ROROVEX-795463 format. One record per residue (C-alpha): x, y, z; chain; residue number from 1; residue in one letter. Coordinates in steps of 0.2 Angstrom, whole numbers. Example, Ala and Ser with C-alpha at 12.3 -4.5 7.8 and 13.67 -1.06 7.14 Angstrom:
# residues 2
+-------+-------+-------+-------+-----+------+
!     u !     v !     w ! kette !  nr ! rest !
+-------+-------+-------+-------+-----+------+
!    62 !   -22 !    39 !     A !   1 !    A !
!    68 !    -5 !    36 !     A !   2 !    S !
+-------+-------+-------+-------+-----+------+
***
This chain:
# residues 251
+-------+-------+-------+-------+-----+------+
!     u !     v !     w ! kette !  nr ! rest !
+-------+-------+-------+-------+-----+------+
!    -7 !    37 !    -5 !     A !   1 !    M !
!    -6 !    56 !    -9 !     A !   2 !    I !
!    12 !    61 !   -11 !     A !   3 !    T !
!    18 !    79 !    -9 !     A !   4 !    P !
!    21 !    79 !   -28 !     A !   5 !    L !
!     3 !    75 !   -31 !     A !   6 !    D !
!    -2 !    90 !   -20 !     A !   7 !    V !
!     9 !   101 !   -30 !     A !   8 !    L !
!     1 !    95 !   -46 !     A !   9 !    R !
!   -16 !    99 !   -39 !     A !  10 !    R !
!   -10 !   116 !   -33 !     A !  11 !    L !
!    -3 !   120 !   -50 !     A !  12 !    R !
!   -19 !   115 !   -58 !     A !  13 !    H !
!   -29 !   125 !   -46 !     A !  14 !    G !
!   -18 !   140 !   -49 !     A !  15 !    A !
!   -21 !   139 !   -68 !     A !  16 !    R !
!   -39 !   138 !   -65 !     A !  17 !    R !
!   -39 !   153 !   -53 !     A !  18 !    L !
!   -28 !   163 !   -64 !     A !  19 !    S !
!   -43 !   165 !   -76 !     A !  20 !    R !
!   -52 !   174 !   -62 !     A !  21 !    K !
!   -50 !   191 !   -55 !     A !  22 !    R !
!   -44 !   187 !   -37 !     A !  23 !    L !
!   -40 !   204 !   -30 !     A !  24 !    V !
!   -49 !   220 !   -36 !     A !  25 !    D !
!   -37 !   235 !   -38 !     A !  26 !    G !
!   -29 !   246 !   -34 !     A !  27 !    P !
!   -17 !   235 !   -25 !     A !  28 !    L !
!    -7 !   241 !   -10 !     A !  29 !    T !
!     6 !   228 !   -10 !     A !  30 !    F !
!    12 !   215 !   -24 !     A !  31 !    A !
!    29 !   207 !   -19 !     A !  32 !    E !
!    36 !   190 !   -15 !     A !  33 !    D !
!    21 !   180 !   -21 !     A !  34 !    G !
!     9 !   191 !   -11 !     A !  35 !    L !
!    -4 !   204 !   -18 !     A !  36 !    A !
!   -17 !   213 !    -7 !     A !  37 !    T !
!   -27 !   228 !    -6 !     A !  38 !    Q !
!   -26 !   229 !    13 !     A !  39 !    H !
!   -16 !   241 !    24 !     A !  40 !    S !
!     3 !   241 !    23 !     A !  41 !    T !
!     5 !   254 !    36 !     A !  42 !    A !
!    20 !   244 !    43 !     A !  43 !    F !
!    30 !   249 !    28 !     A !  44 !    L !
!    31 !   267 !    35 !     A !  45 !    E !
!    35 !   262 !    53 !     A !  46 !    D !
!    53 !   270 !    55 !     A !  47 !    P !
!    57 !   255 !    67 !     A !  48 !    R !
!    53 !   242 !    53 !     A !  49 !    F !
!    61 !   253 !    40 !     A !  50 !    V !
!    78 !   253 !    49 !     A !  51 !    R !
!    77 !   234 !    53 !     A !  52 !    A !
!    73 !   230 !    35 !     A !  53 !    Y !
!    87 !   241 !    28 !     A !  54 !    A !
!    99 !   232 !    40 !     A !  55 !    A !
!    93 !   215 !    34 !     A !  56 !    G !
!    94 !   219 !    16 !     A !  57 !    K !
!   111 !   226 !    17 !     A !  58 !    A !
!   118 !   208 !    21 !     A !  59 !    T !
!   113 !   203 !     3 !     A !  60 !    G !
!   103 !   188 !     9 !     A !  61 !    S !
!    88 !   192 !    -3 !     A !  62 !    W !
!    99 !   196 !   -18 !     A !  63 !    G !
!    89 !   208 !   -29 !     A !  64 !    G !
!    72 !   203 !   -22 !     A !  65 !    A !
!    62 !   212 !    -8 !     A !  66 !    D !
!    53 !   202 !     5 !     A !  67 !    I !
!    45 !   216 !    16 !     A !  68 !    H !
!    30 !   207 !    23 !     A !  69 !    W !
!    40 !   191 !    26 !     A !  70 !    R !
!    53 !   201 !    35 !     A !  71 !    A !
!    39 !   210 !    45 !     A !  72 !    Q !
!    32 !   193 !    51 !     A !  73 !    V !
!    50 !   188 !    57 !     A !  74 !    A !
!    52 !   205 !    66 !     A !  75 !    C !
!    35 !   202 !    74 !     A !  76 !    W !
!    40 !   185 !    80 !     A !  77 !    A !
!    57 !   191 !    87 !     A !  78 !    G !
!    48 !   205 !    96 !     A !  79 !    A !
!    36 !   192 !   104 !     A !  80 !    H !
!    50 !   181 !   109 !     A !  81 !    A !
!    60 !   195 !   116 !     A !  82 !    A !
!    46 !   197 !   130 !     A !  83 !    R !
!    49 !   179 !   135 !     A !  84 !    L !
!    64 !   171 !   144 !     A !  85 !    E !
!    75 !   161 !   132 !     A !  86 !    G !
!    88 !   161 !   118 !     A !  87 !    D !
!    85 !   163 !   100 !     A !  88 !    F !
!    90 !   150 !    87 !     A !  89 !    V !
!    90 !   151 !    68 !     A !  90 !    E !
!    93 !   136 !    58 !     A !  91 !    C !
!    95 !   141 !    40 !     A !  92 !    G !
!   104 !   158 !    39 !     A !  93 !    V !
!   111 !   161 !    22 !     A !  94 !    N !
!   119 !   179 !    24 !     A !  95 !    R !
!   109 !   183 !    40 !     A !  96 !    G !
!    96 !   195 !    33 !     A !  97 !    G !
!    82 !   190 !    44 !     A !  98 !    L !
!    92 !   188 !    60 !     A !  99 !    A !
!   100 !   205 !    57 !     A ! 100 !    R !
!    83 !   213 !    54 !     A ! 101 !    A !
!    76 !   205 !    70 !     A ! 102 !    I !
!    91 !   212 !    80 !     A ! 103 !    I !
!    88 !   229 !    73 !     A ! 104 !    E !
!    70 !   229 !    76 !     A ! 105 !    F !
!    70 !   221 !    94 !     A ! 106 !    V !
!    86 !   231 !    99 !     A ! 107 !    G !
!   102 !   224 !   105 !     A ! 108 !    A !
!    98 !   228 !   123 !     A ! 109 !    E !
!    85 !   214 !   123 !     A ! 110 !    A !
!   100 !   201 !   121 !     A ! 111 !    F !
!   110 !   207 !   136 !     A ! 112 !    R !
!   105 !   190 !   145 !     A ! 113 !    S !
!   102 !   179 !   130 !     A ! 114 !    R !
!   111 !   171 !   115 !     A ! 115 !    R !
!   106 !   171 !    96 !     A ! 116 !    F !
!   113 !   155 !    88 !     A ! 117 !    Y !
!   114 !   155 !    69 !     A ! 118 !    L !
!   116 !   138 !    62 !     A ! 119 !    L !
!   120 !   134 !    43 !     A ! 120 !    D !
!   132 !   126 !    31 !     A ! 121 !    T !
!   134 !   143 !    24 !     A ! 122 !    F !
!   135 !   136 !     6 !     A ! 123 !    H !
!   118 !   128 !     3 !     A ! 124 !    G !
!   110 !   111 !     4 !     A ! 125 !    L !
!   120 !    94 !     7 !     A ! 126 !    V !
!   115 !    80 !    -5 !     A ! 127 !    E !
!   114 !    67 !     9 !     A ! 128 !    A !
!   101 !    77 !    18 !     A ! 129 !    Q !
!    89 !    79 !     3 !     A ! 130 !    I !
!    74 !    67 !     4 !     A ! 131 !    S !
!    67 !    59 !   -12 !     A ! 132 !    D !
!    51 !    70 !   -10 !     A ! 133 !    E !
!    62 !    86 !    -9 !     A ! 134 !    D !
!    72 !    81 !   -24 !     A ! 135 !    R !
!    56 !    78 !   -34 !     A ! 136 !    A !
!    52 !    96 !   -30 !     A ! 137 !    M !
!    68 !   102 !   -37 !     A ! 138 !    G !
!    79 !   103 !   -22 !     A ! 139 !    R !
!    98 !   101 !   -26 !     A ! 140 !    R !
!   115 !   101 !   -18 !     A ! 141 !    E !
!   122 !   118 !   -15 !     A ! 142 !    G !
!   112 !   132 !   -22 !     A ! 143 !    G !
!   120 !   146 !   -12 !     A ! 144 !    Y !
!   136 !   155 !   -13 !     A ! 145 !    E !
!   149 !   152 !     1 !     A ! 146 !    E !
!   146 !   166 !    14 !     A ! 147 !    C !
!   152 !   161 !    31 !     A ! 148 !    Y !
!   165 !   174 !    33 !     A ! 149 !    D !
!   153 !   188 !    27 !     A ! 150 !    A !
!   141 !   182 !    41 !     A ! 151 !    V !
!   154 !   182 !    54 !     A ! 152 !    V !
!   158 !   200 !    49 !     A ! 153 !    D !
!   140 !   205 !    49 !     A ! 154 !    T !
!   137 !   200 !    67 !     A ! 155 !    F !
!   155 !   204 !    74 !     A ! 156 !    R !
!   147 !   219 !    83 !     A ! 157 !    P !
!   135 !   208 !    92 !     A ! 158 !    F !
!   144 !   197 !   105 !     A ! 159 !    P !
!   128 !   188 !   109 !     A ! 160 !    F !
!   127 !   180 !    92 !     A ! 161 !    V !
!   136 !   163 !    90 !     A ! 162 !    E !
!   138 !   158 !    72 !     A ! 163 !    V !
!   139 !   139 !    70 !     A ! 164 !    V !
!   145 !   131 !    54 !     A ! 165 !    R !
!   140 !   113 !    49 !     A ! 166 !    G !
!   125 !   102 !    45 !     A ! 167 !    T !
!   110 !   100 !    56 !     A ! 168 !    V !
!   108 !    89 !    66 !     A ! 169 !    P !
!   127 !    87 !    68 !     A ! 170 !    D !
!   128 !   105 !    75 !     A ! 171 !    T !
!   113 !   104 !    86 !     A ! 172 !    L !
!   123 !   100 !   102 !     A ! 173 !    P !
!   132 !   117 !   100 !     A ! 174 !    R !
!   116 !   125 !   105 !     A ! 175 !    V !
!   117 !   123 !   124 !     A ! 176 !    T !
!   102 !   133 !   129 !     A ! 177 !    S !
!    90 !   125 !   141 !     A ! 178 !    E !
!    77 !   138 !   137 !     A ! 179 !    R !
!    73 !   144 !   119 !     A ! 180 !    I !
!    59 !   158 !   115 !     A ! 181 !    S !
!    62 !   159 !    96 !     A ! 182 !    F !
!    66 !   146 !    83 !     A ! 183 !    L !
!    67 !   150 !    65 !     A ! 184 !    S !
!    69 !   135 !    53 !     A ! 185 !    I !
!    73 !   138 !    34 !     A ! 186 !    D !
!    84 !   124 !    28 !     A ! 187 !    M !
!    74 !   120 !    12 !     A ! 188 !    N !
!    72 !   102 !    14 !     A ! 189 !    C !
!    63 !    90 !    27 !     A ! 190 !    V !
!    76 !    80 !    36 !     A ! 191 !    P !
!    87 !    93 !    44 !     A ! 192 !    P !
!    71 !   104 !    48 !     A ! 193 !    E !
!    62 !    90 !    57 !     A ! 194 !    I !
!    78 !    86 !    66 !     A ! 195 !    A !
!    79 !   103 !    72 !     A ! 196 !    A !
!    61 !   105 !    77 !     A ! 197 !    A !
!    61 !    88 !    87 !     A ! 198 !    E !
!    78 !    93 !    96 !     A ! 199 !    A !
!    72 !   110 !   101 !     A ! 200 !    F !
!    53 !   107 !   105 !     A ! 201 !    W !
!    56 !   101 !   123 !     A ! 202 !    P !
!    67 !   116 !   126 !     A ! 203 !    R !
!    54 !   129 !   120 !     A ! 204 !    L !
!    47 !   140 !   133 !     A ! 205 !    V !
!    28 !   142 !   134 !     A ! 206 !    R !
!    23 !   155 !   121 !     A ! 207 !    G !
!    39 !   152 !   111 !     A ! 208 !    A !
!    37 !   155 !    93 !     A ! 209 !    V !
!    43 !   143 !    79 !     A ! 210 !    V !
!    44 !   152 !    62 !     A ! 211 !    L !
!    44 !   141 !    47 !     A ! 212 !    L !
!    50 !   151 !    32 !     A ! 213 !    D !
!    46 !   138 !    18 !     A ! 214 !    D !
!    30 !   130 !    25 !     A ! 215 !    Y !
!    17 !   138 !    14 !     A ! 216 !    N !
!    26 !   139 !    -2 !     A ! 217 !    F !
!    20 !   128 !   -16 !     A ! 218 !    V !
!    37 !   122 !   -21 !     A ! 219 !    E !
!    40 !   116 !    -3 !     A ! 220 !    H !
!    25 !   105 !     0 !     A ! 221 !    Q !
!    36 !    91 !     8 !     A ! 222 !    P !
!    40 !   102 !    22 !     A ! 223 !    Q !
!    22 !   107 !    24 !     A ! 224 !    R !
!    17 !    89 !    25 !     A ! 225 !    V !
!    31 !    85 !    37 !     A ! 226 !    A !
!    27 !    99 !    49 !     A ! 227 !    F !
!     8 !    96 !    49 !     A ! 228 !    D !
!    12 !    78 !    55 !     A ! 229 !    A !
!    25 !    85 !    68 !     A ! 230 !    F !
!    11 !    97 !    74 !     A ! 231 !    A !
!    -3 !    84 !    75 !     A ! 232 !    R !
!     9 !    73 !    86 !     A ! 233 !    A !
!    10 !    87 !    98 !     A ! 234 !    R !
!    -8 !    93 !    97 !     A ! 235 !    D !
!    -4 !   110 !    90 !     A ! 236 !    V !
!    -8 !   118 !    73 !     A ! 237 !    V !
!     3 !   127 !    61 !     A ! 238 !    V !
!    -4 !   144 !    56 !     A ! 239 !    L !
!    -1 !   145 !    37 !     A ! 240 !    P !
!     3 !   163 !    31 !     A ! 241 !    M !
!     0 !   171 !    14 !     A ! 242 !    P !
!    19 !   176 !    15 !     A ! 243 !    T !
!    23 !   158 !    12 !     A ! 244 !    G !
!    28 !   156 !    30 !     A ! 245 !    Q !
!    20 !   145 !    44 !     A ! 246 !    G !
!    20 !   149 !    63 !     A ! 247 !    I !
!    19 !   138 !    78 !     A ! 248 !    L !
!    17 !   143 !    96 !     A ! 249 !    L !
!    23 !   132 !   110 !     A ! 250 !    K !
!     8 !   129 !   122 !     A ! 251 !    P !
+-------+-------+-------+-------+-----+------+
***
């Protein structure tokens, strides 16, 4: 049986082999957050995205790093979902950077008749929820500074946002929405992520987007394996992104 750790070893071996080759001819147009390309980055000059990214970064969610392309994917997903009927749910928030960027990009008026739920412990991982496979990949309890009060302050101007503190799946009943058009999952370990996906999948409207923040990162192979199995059981396929994310659309 091939384990996620076996996959990681193979990927690292392949990365060492590929590092000896020239993968992208220069000059590069983008090199950030694990992604290098020579393709167009016109979105970086879009005033709408510039404002959204600045609002997200101001929360401090990304520390000193930049994640422009990953944030662009999240903004696209939010804009897609805003054209559908249903609430937004984010499981795994940290300081709320992506949620804040999405609100700025989509516009608060899109939430006049919908809710945006933000679920997190707001202090990192919980030991009891870390699987053996996740632990083998380096997942450990905590890992994030306490930030609940900061998140509440960030979203205070947006009455449609509900900040829900606690562990998933314990907090899932707090999301009372019958229809959901956007689901973001970023909790860094398998058990709570799959629990959230299983709980919300029946409530996702047709065309709803599920954004998996960790899916295609090498160090998060257990999540990729788990979500591939989740998708196969529902006859759908996760789109792996070069940003490290994964995308599912509800049929």
